[in-house]
DSSP file (Angstrom, degrees, kcal/mol; ACC not computed):
  #  RESIDUE AA STRUCTURE BP1 BP2  ACC     N-H-->O    O-->H-N    N-H-->O    O-->H-N    TCO  KAPPA ALPHA  PHI   PSI    X-CA   Y-CA   Z-CA
    1    1 A M              0   0    0      0, 0.0    29,-0.0     0, 0.0     0, 0.0   0.000 360.0 360.0 360.0 139.1    0.0    0.0    0.0
    2    2 A E    >   -     0   0    0      1,-0.1     3,-2.1     2,-0.1    60,-0.1  -0.408 360.0-112.3 -72.4 148.9    1.4    3.5   -0.8
    3    3 A P  T 3  S+     0   0    0      0, 0.0    -1,-0.1     0, 0.0    59,-0.1   0.755 113.2  49.4 -55.0 -31.9    2.3    5.7    2.1
    4    4 A G  T 3  S+     0   0    0     26,-0.1    27,-0.1    58,-0.0    -2,-0.1   0.346  81.8 133.6 -90.9   8.1   -0.5    8.3    1.6
    5    5 A A    <   -     0   0    0     -3,-2.1    26,-1.2     1,-0.1    57,-0.1  -0.225  62.4-104.2 -64.3 146.5   -3.3    5.7    1.3
    6    6 A T        -     0   0    0     24,-0.2     2,-0.2     1,-0.1    -1,-0.1  -0.352  40.5-103.8 -67.4 147.1   -6.5    6.3    3.2
    7    7 A F        +     0   0    0     24,-0.3     2,-0.3    23,-0.2    23,-0.2  -0.487  50.4 152.0 -74.3 139.9   -7.0    4.2    6.4
    8    8 A H  E     -A   29   0A   0     21,-2.0    21,-2.5    -2,-0.2     2,-0.3  -0.962  23.1-152.9-155.7 161.5   -9.4    1.3    6.3
    9    9 A C  E     -A   28   0A   0     -2,-0.3     2,-0.4    19,-0.2    19,-0.2  -0.982   6.7-143.1-139.7 153.0   -9.7   -2.0    8.2
   10   10 A E  E     -A   27   0A   0     17,-2.3    17,-2.4    -2,-0.3     2,-0.6  -0.931  11.3-145.9-114.2 136.3  -11.1   -5.4    7.6
   11   11 A V  E     -A   26   0A   0     -2,-0.4     2,-0.5    15,-0.2    15,-0.2  -0.911  19.5-177.1-104.0 120.6  -12.9   -7.5   10.3
   12   12 A I  E     -A   25   0A   0     13,-3.1    13,-3.2    -2,-0.6     2,-0.5  -0.966  16.6-148.3-122.6 117.7  -12.3  -11.2    9.9
   13   13 A K  E     -A   24   0A   0     -2,-0.5    11,-0.2    11,-0.2     2,-0.2  -0.740  23.0-169.4 -84.4 126.1  -13.9  -13.7   12.2
   14   14 A L  E     -A   23   0A   0      9,-3.1     9,-0.7    -2,-0.5     3,-0.1  -0.588  29.6 -82.1-108.7 171.6  -11.7  -16.7   12.7
   15   15 A N        -     0   0    0     -2,-0.2    -1,-0.2     1,-0.1     6,-0.1  -0.269  62.9 -80.7 -65.3 160.9  -12.2  -20.1   14.3
   16   16 A A        -     0   0    0      6,-0.1     6,-0.2     1,-0.1    -1,-0.1  -0.271  48.8-117.6 -61.5 149.8  -11.9  -20.4   18.0
   17   17 A D    >   -     0   0    0      4,-2.3     3,-2.0    -3,-0.1    -1,-0.1  -0.117  41.9 -80.8 -79.2-175.2   -8.4  -20.7   19.5
   18   18 A E  T 3  S+     0   0    0      1,-0.3    -1,-0.1     2,-0.1    -2,-0.1   0.645 131.8  52.1 -65.3 -14.2   -7.1  -23.6   21.5
   19   19 A F  T 3  S-     0   0    0      2,-0.1    -1,-0.3     3,-0.0     3,-0.1   0.347 120.8-105.0-102.0   4.8   -8.8  -22.3   24.6
   20   20 A G  S <  S+     0   0    0     -3,-2.0     2,-0.3     1,-0.3    -2,-0.1   0.512  71.3 146.1  85.8   5.5  -12.2  -22.0   22.9
   21   21 A N        -     0   0    0     31,-0.1    -4,-2.3     1,-0.1    -1,-0.3  -0.558  54.1-117.3 -74.5 135.6  -12.0  -18.2   22.7
   22   22 A R        -     0   0    0     -2,-0.3    31,-3.5    -6,-0.2     2,-0.5  -0.506  33.0-146.1 -66.6 144.3  -13.7  -16.6   19.6
   23   23 A V  E     -Ab  14  53A   0     -9,-0.7    -9,-3.1    29,-0.2     2,-0.5  -0.964  17.6-175.2-122.6 127.9  -11.0  -14.9   17.6
   24   24 A T  E     -Ab  13  54A   0     29,-2.6    31,-3.0    -2,-0.5     2,-0.5  -0.988  10.2-156.6-122.4 127.0  -11.5  -11.7   15.5
   25   25 A D  E     -Ab  12  55A   0    -13,-3.2   -13,-3.1    -2,-0.5     2,-0.7  -0.899   2.4-164.1-104.8 125.5   -8.7  -10.4   13.3
   26   26 A I  E     -Ab  11  56A   0     29,-3.5    31,-3.1    -2,-0.5     2,-0.7  -0.928   7.6-161.2-109.7 107.6   -8.8   -6.7   12.5
   27   27 A K  E     -Ab  10  57A   0    -17,-2.4   -17,-2.3    -2,-0.7     2,-0.3  -0.810   8.8-157.6 -94.1 118.3   -6.4   -6.0    9.6
   28   28 A C  E     -A    9   0A   0     29,-2.5    32,-0.7    -2,-0.7     2,-0.4  -0.744   9.9-173.6 -99.6 142.5   -5.5   -2.3    9.3
   29   29 A H  E     +Ab   8  60A   0    -21,-2.5   -21,-2.0    -2,-0.3     2,-0.3  -0.995  44.2   3.0-136.1 138.7   -4.3   -0.6    6.2
   30   30 A G  E    S- b   0  61A   0     30,-2.1    32,-2.0    -2,-0.4    33,-0.9  -0.628 103.5 -12.6  98.4-149.4   -3.0    2.9    5.5
   31   31 A R  E     - b   0  63A   0    -26,-1.2     2,-1.4    -2,-0.3   -24,-0.3  -0.849  49.4-152.5-101.8 119.4   -2.4    5.9    7.8
   32   32 A L  E     + b   0  64A   0     31,-2.8    33,-1.6    -2,-0.6    36,-0.5  -0.680  51.4 125.5 -92.5  83.9   -3.8    5.6   11.4
   33   33 A I    >   -     0   0    0     -2,-1.4     3,-2.2    31,-0.2     4,-0.5  -0.931  63.3 -25.9-138.2 157.2   -4.1    9.3   12.0
   34   34 A G  T >> S+     0   0    0     -2,-0.3     3,-1.3     1,-0.3     4,-0.8  -0.025 130.6   8.7  46.0-122.0   -6.8   11.8   13.1
   35   35 A N  H 3> S+     0   0    0      1,-0.3     4,-2.0     2,-0.2    -1,-0.3   0.737 121.3  69.9 -64.8 -23.9  -10.3   10.6   12.2
   36   36 A A  H <> S+     0   0    0     -3,-2.2     4,-2.3     1,-0.2    -1,-0.3   0.844  93.3  58.5 -62.1 -32.1   -9.0    7.2   11.2
   37   37 A A  H <> S+     0   0    0     -3,-1.3     4,-2.1    -4,-0.5    -1,-0.2   0.904 106.1  47.7 -63.2 -41.0   -8.3    6.6   14.9
   38   38 A N  H  X S+     0   0    0     -4,-0.8     4,-2.5     2,-0.2    -2,-0.2   0.878 108.7  55.0 -66.2 -37.1  -12.0    7.2   15.7
   39   39 A E  H  X S+     0   0    0     -4,-2.0     4,-1.5     2,-0.2    -2,-0.2   0.922 108.2  48.4 -61.1 -44.4  -12.9    4.8   12.8
   40   40 A L  H  X S+     0   0    0     -4,-2.3     4,-2.5     1,-0.2     3,-0.3   0.927 111.9  48.9 -62.7 -44.8  -10.7    2.1   14.4
   41   41 A K  H  X S+     0   0    0     -4,-2.1     4,-2.5     1,-0.2    -1,-0.2   0.896 108.5  54.5 -61.8 -39.6  -12.3    2.6   17.8
   42   42 A D  H  < S+     0   0    0     -4,-2.5    -1,-0.2     1,-0.2    -2,-0.2   0.816 113.0  43.4 -63.7 -30.6  -15.8    2.5   16.3
   43   43 A V  H  < S+     0   0    0     -4,-1.5     4,-0.3    -3,-0.3    -2,-0.2   0.903 122.1  35.6 -79.0 -43.7  -15.0   -0.9   14.7
   44   44 A V  H >X S+     0   0    0     -4,-2.5     3,-1.7     1,-0.2     4,-1.0   0.888 102.5  67.9 -84.6 -41.3  -13.2   -2.5   17.7
   45   45 A K  G >< S+     0   0    0     -4,-2.5     3,-0.8     1,-0.3    -1,-0.2   0.859  97.6  53.1 -53.1 -43.6  -15.1   -1.1   20.8
   46   46 A P  G 34 S+     0   0    0      0, 0.0     4,-0.3     0, 0.0    -1,-0.3   0.739 106.5  55.5 -65.1 -19.3  -18.4   -3.0   20.0
   47   47 A L  G X4 S+     0   0    0     -3,-1.7     3,-0.7    -4,-0.3     4,-0.3   0.747  91.8  73.1 -81.4 -24.6  -16.5   -6.3   19.8
   48   48 A I  G X< S+     0   0    0     -4,-1.0     3,-1.9    -3,-0.8    -1,-0.2   0.893  89.0  55.3 -63.1 -45.2  -14.9   -6.0   23.3
   49   49 A P  G 3  S+     0   0    0      0, 0.0    -1,-0.2     0, 0.0    -2,-0.1   0.766  99.3  63.7 -62.2 -22.0  -18.0   -6.8   25.4
   50   50 A A  G <  S-     0   0    0     -3,-0.7    -2,-0.2    -4,-0.3    -3,-0.1   0.630  99.6-148.6 -74.8 -12.0  -18.5  -10.1   23.5
   51   51 A G    <   +     0   0    0     -3,-1.9    34,-0.3    -4,-0.3    -1,-0.2  -0.283  48.9 103.2  76.3-164.5  -15.1  -11.3   24.9
   52   52 A G  E    S- c   0  85A   0     32,-1.2    34,-3.0    -3,-0.1     2,-0.5  -0.452  81.0 -41.8  84.5-161.2  -12.7  -13.6   23.2
   53   53 A R  E     -bc  23  86A   0    -31,-3.5   -29,-2.6    32,-0.2     2,-0.5  -0.909  46.5-169.7-109.8 131.1   -9.5  -12.6   21.4
   54   54 A I  E     -bc  24  87A   0     32,-3.2    34,-3.0    -2,-0.5     2,-0.6  -0.987   5.5-165.2-119.0 124.3   -9.3   -9.5   19.2
   55   55 A I  E     -bc  25  88A   0    -31,-3.0   -29,-3.5    -2,-0.5     2,-0.8  -0.942   5.3-158.9-112.7 116.7   -6.1   -9.2   17.2
   56   56 A I  E     -bc  26  89A   0     32,-3.2    34,-2.5    -2,-0.6     2,-0.7  -0.857  12.4-153.7 -96.9 110.6   -5.4   -5.8   15.7
   57   57 A N  E     +bc  27  90A   0    -31,-3.1   -29,-2.5    -2,-0.8     3,-0.3  -0.757  19.9 174.8 -90.8 114.7   -3.0   -6.4   12.8
   58   58 A L  E >   +     0   0A   0     32,-2.8     3,-1.8    -2,-0.7    35,-0.5   0.181  44.0 113.6-104.2  15.2   -0.8   -3.3   12.1
   59   59 A G  E 3  S+     0   0A   0      1,-0.3    -1,-0.2    31,-0.2    32,-0.1   0.710  82.2  41.2 -63.1 -22.6    1.4   -4.8    9.5
   60   60 A D  E 3  S+b   29   0A   0    -32,-0.7   -30,-2.1    -3,-0.3     2,-0.7   0.101  82.6 118.0-113.9  21.1    0.0   -2.6    6.7
   61   61 A V  E <   -b   30   0A   0     -3,-1.8   -30,-0.2   -32,-0.2    32,-0.2  -0.807  41.5-172.8 -88.2 117.7   -0.1    0.7    8.7
   62   62 A S  E     +     0   0A   0    -32,-2.0     2,-0.3    -2,-0.7   -31,-0.2   0.709  66.9  13.6 -85.7 -21.3    2.2    3.1    6.9
   63   63 A Y  E     -b   31   0A   0    -33,-0.9   -31,-2.8     2,-0.0     2,-0.4  -0.988  57.1-168.0-156.7 144.9    2.0    5.9    9.5
   64   64 A L  E     -b   32   0A   0     -2,-0.3   -31,-0.2   -33,-0.2     2,-0.1  -0.993  11.3-175.7-137.0 125.4    0.8    6.3   13.1
   65   65 A D     >  -     0   0    0    -33,-1.6     4,-2.6    -2,-0.4     5,-0.2  -0.431  49.0 -80.8-109.1-170.5    0.4    9.7   14.8
   66   66 A S  H  > S+     0   0    0      1,-0.2     4,-2.5     2,-0.2     5,-0.1   0.825 128.9  54.1 -63.5 -31.5   -0.6   10.6   18.4
   67   67 A S  H  > S+     0   0    0      2,-0.2     4,-2.0     1,-0.2    -1,-0.2   0.919 111.1  45.2 -66.4 -43.3   -4.3   10.2   17.6
   68   68 A G  H  > S+     0   0    0    -36,-0.5     4,-2.0     2,-0.2    -2,-0.2   0.908 113.7  49.3 -65.7 -42.3   -3.7    6.6   16.3
   69   69 A L  H  X S+     0   0    0     -4,-2.6     4,-2.3     1,-0.2    -2,-0.2   0.913 110.1  51.6 -62.4 -43.4   -1.5    5.9   19.3
   70   70 A G  H  X S+     0   0    0     -4,-2.5     4,-2.7     1,-0.2    -1,-0.2   0.873 107.8  52.7 -60.9 -38.0   -4.1    7.2   21.7
   71   71 A A  H  X S+     0   0    0     -4,-2.0     4,-2.5     2,-0.2    -1,-0.2   0.912 108.8  49.2 -64.6 -42.7   -6.8    5.0   20.0
   72   72 A L  H  X S+     0   0    0     -4,-2.0     4,-2.2     2,-0.2    -2,-0.2   0.919 113.5  46.4 -63.0 -43.5   -4.6    1.9   20.5
   73   73 A V  H  X S+     0   0    0     -4,-2.3     4,-2.7     2,-0.2     5,-0.2   0.933 112.2  50.7 -63.6 -45.9   -4.0    2.8   24.2
   74   74 A A  H  X S+     0   0    0     -4,-2.7     4,-2.4     1,-0.2    -2,-0.2   0.900 111.1  48.3 -60.3 -41.9   -7.7    3.5   24.7
   75   75 A L  H  X S+     0   0    0     -4,-2.5     4,-2.3     2,-0.2    -1,-0.2   0.908 111.7  49.5 -65.5 -41.4   -8.8    0.2   23.2
   76   76 A K  H  X S+     0   0    0     -4,-2.2     4,-2.4     2,-0.2    -2,-0.2   0.927 112.1  48.0 -62.8 -45.4   -6.2   -1.7   25.3
   77   77 A V  H  X S+     0   0    0     -4,-2.7     4,-2.7     1,-0.2     5,-0.2   0.912 111.2  51.0 -62.1 -43.6   -7.4    0.0   28.5
   78   78 A T  H  X S+     0   0    0     -4,-2.4     4,-2.2    -5,-0.2    -1,-0.2   0.918 111.2  48.1 -60.8 -43.6  -11.1   -0.7   27.6
   79   79 A A  H  X S+     0   0    0     -4,-2.3     4,-1.7     2,-0.2     6,-0.6   0.904 112.0  49.1 -64.5 -41.4  -10.3   -4.4   27.0
   80   80 A V  H  < S+     0   0    0     -4,-2.4    -2,-0.2     1,-0.2    -1,-0.2   0.923 112.6  47.7 -64.7 -43.8   -8.4   -4.7   30.3
   81   81 A R  H  < S+     0   0    0     -4,-2.7    -1,-0.2     1,-0.2    -2,-0.2   0.870 106.7  57.5 -64.4 -36.5  -11.2   -3.0   32.2
   82   82 A Q  H  < S-     0   0    0     -4,-2.2    -1,-0.2    -5,-0.2    -2,-0.2   0.888  92.6-157.1 -62.8 -39.2  -13.8   -5.3   30.5
   83   83 A G  S  < S+     0   0    0     -4,-1.7    -1,-0.1     2,-0.2    -3,-0.1  -0.017  72.3  64.4  92.3 -31.4  -11.8   -8.3   31.9
   84   84 A F  S    S+     0   0    0    -36,-0.1   -32,-1.2    -5,-0.1     2,-0.4   0.034  82.4  86.7-118.9  29.4  -12.9  -11.1   29.5
   85   85 A C  E     -c   52   0A   0     -6,-0.6     2,-0.7   -34,-0.3    -2,-0.2  -0.995  60.8-151.7-126.9 132.1  -11.4   -9.8   26.3
   86   86 A I  E     -c   53   0A   0    -34,-3.0   -32,-3.2    -2,-0.4     2,-0.6  -0.915  15.5-168.7-102.1 115.3   -7.9  -10.4   25.1
   87   87 A L  E     +c   54   0A   0     -2,-0.7     2,-0.3   -34,-0.2   -32,-0.2  -0.927   9.7 177.5-109.9 121.4   -6.7   -7.6   22.9
   88   88 A E  E     -c   55   0A   0    -34,-3.0   -32,-3.2    -2,-0.6     2,-0.5  -0.875  23.0-144.4-122.1 153.0   -3.5   -8.1   21.0
   89   89 A F  E     -c   56   0A   0     22,-0.4     2,-0.3    20,-0.3   -32,-0.2  -0.976  26.6-170.9-115.6 131.0   -1.5   -6.1   18.5
   90   90 A A  E     +c   57   0A   0    -34,-2.5   -32,-2.8    -2,-0.5   -31,-0.2  -0.844  51.5  12.1-125.8 157.6    0.2   -8.0   15.7
   91   91 A E  S    S-     0   0    0     -2,-0.3     2,-0.3   -34,-0.2    -1,-0.2   0.838  70.4-174.1  51.3  45.4    2.7   -7.5   12.9
   92   92 A M        -     0   0    0     -3,-0.2    -1,-0.2     1,-0.1   -33,-0.2  -0.521  21.6-124.5 -70.9 133.9    3.8   -4.1   14.1
   93   93 A T     >  -     0   0    0    -35,-0.5     4,-2.7    -2,-0.3     5,-0.2  -0.299  23.4-107.2 -72.3 160.7    6.2   -2.4   11.6
   94   94 A P  H  > S+     0   0    0      0, 0.0     4,-2.4     0, 0.0     5,-0.2   0.869 121.9  54.9 -56.2 -36.4    9.6   -1.2   12.7
   95   95 A R  H  > S+     0   0    0      2,-0.2     4,-1.9     1,-0.2     5,-0.1   0.921 110.1  44.8 -63.5 -44.3    8.3    2.4   12.4
   96   96 A V  H  > S+     0   0    0      2,-0.2     4,-2.2     1,-0.2    -1,-0.2   0.915 112.7  51.5 -66.2 -42.8    5.4    1.7   14.7
   97   97 A M  H  X S+     0   0    0     -4,-2.7     4,-2.4     1,-0.2    -2,-0.2   0.886 107.5  53.2 -62.5 -38.3    7.6   -0.2   17.2
   98   98 A D  H  X S+     0   0    0     -4,-2.4     4,-2.7    -5,-0.2    -1,-0.2   0.924 108.7  49.6 -61.4 -43.9   10.0    2.8   17.2
   99   99 A L  H  X S+     0   0    0     -4,-1.9     4,-2.0     1,-0.2    -2,-0.2   0.901 110.6  50.0 -61.4 -41.2    7.1    5.1   18.1
  100  100 A L  H  <>S+     0   0    0     -4,-2.2     5,-2.8     2,-0.2     6,-1.1   0.893 111.6  48.4 -65.4 -39.2    6.0    2.8   20.9
  101  101 A R  H ><5S+     0   0    0     -4,-2.4     3,-1.3     4,-0.2    -2,-0.2   0.932 111.1  49.7 -65.2 -45.4    9.6    2.7   22.2
  102  102 A I  H 3<5S+     0   0    0     -4,-2.7    -2,-0.2     1,-0.3    -1,-0.2   0.868 114.7  44.6 -61.3 -37.4   10.0    6.5   22.1
  103  103 A S  T 3<5S-     0   0    0     -4,-2.0    -1,-0.3    -5,-0.2    -2,-0.2   0.360 111.3-120.7 -89.9   5.6    6.6    6.9   23.9
  104  104 A N  T < 5S+     0   0    0     -3,-1.3    -3,-0.2    -4,-0.2     4,-0.2   0.805  84.9 111.0  59.2  32.3    7.4    4.2   26.5
  105  105 A L     >< +     0   0    0     -5,-2.8     4,-2.7    -6,-0.2     5,-0.4   0.349  38.1 100.2-112.4   3.1    4.4    2.2   25.4
  106  106 A S  H  > S+     0   0    0     -6,-1.1     4,-2.2     1,-0.2     5,-0.2   0.880  83.1  49.3 -61.7 -38.9    6.1   -0.7   23.8
  107  107 A Q  H  > S+     0   0    0     -7,-0.2     4,-0.6     2,-0.2    -1,-0.2   0.893 114.9  44.2 -68.2 -38.1    5.7   -3.0   26.8
  108  108 A I  H  4 S+     0   0    0      1,-0.2    -2,-0.2    -4,-0.2    -1,-0.2   0.936 123.7  32.5 -70.3 -48.0    1.9   -2.2   27.2
  109  109 A L  H  < S+     0   0    0     -4,-2.7   -20,-0.3     1,-0.2    -2,-0.2   0.729 117.1  51.6 -88.7 -22.1    1.0   -2.4   23.5
  110  110 A S  H  < S+     0   0    0     -4,-2.2    -1,-0.2    -5,-0.4    -3,-0.2   0.578  86.8 105.4 -91.0  -7.0    3.3   -5.1   22.2
  111  111 A S  S  < S-     0   0    0     -4,-0.6   -22,-0.4    -5,-0.2     2,-0.3  -0.404  75.5-116.1 -72.0 147.3    2.4   -7.6   24.9
  112  112 A K  S    S+     0   0    0    -24,-0.1   -24,-0.1    -2,-0.1    -1,-0.1  -0.608  78.2   4.7 -79.4 142.4    0.2  -10.6   24.1
  113  113 A G              0   0    0     -2,-0.3   -24,-0.1     1,-0.2   -27,-0.1  -0.084 360.0 360.0  78.0-179.4   -3.1  -10.6   25.8
  114  114 A S              0   0    0    -35,-0.1    -1,-0.2   -31,-0.1   -28,-0.1   0.358 360.0 360.0-115.5 360.0   -4.7   -8.1   28.1
């Protein structure tokens, strides 16, 4: 995907994992900035109360700003507070990982589970 591409995400329901948790994969594409952060929250938040595992795949995110970072943190906090949802972030690019390291959020957001 080209660096200036508009953000969008795909919701893919997968088979249950080895523990019987329903698994939903959210594949993100483009730039996770500004209003795109709200779009991601609008997609993921309704899935959290149902429990199970939600995997947010950031492998095709070309850019992440403070709004996008805030959305990821907010979703993680919501999942932790909910208690029966495992929210994971997968396939983070080196650019995204650098941002997480600089902001001291790499341990929180790169960890598996909630």
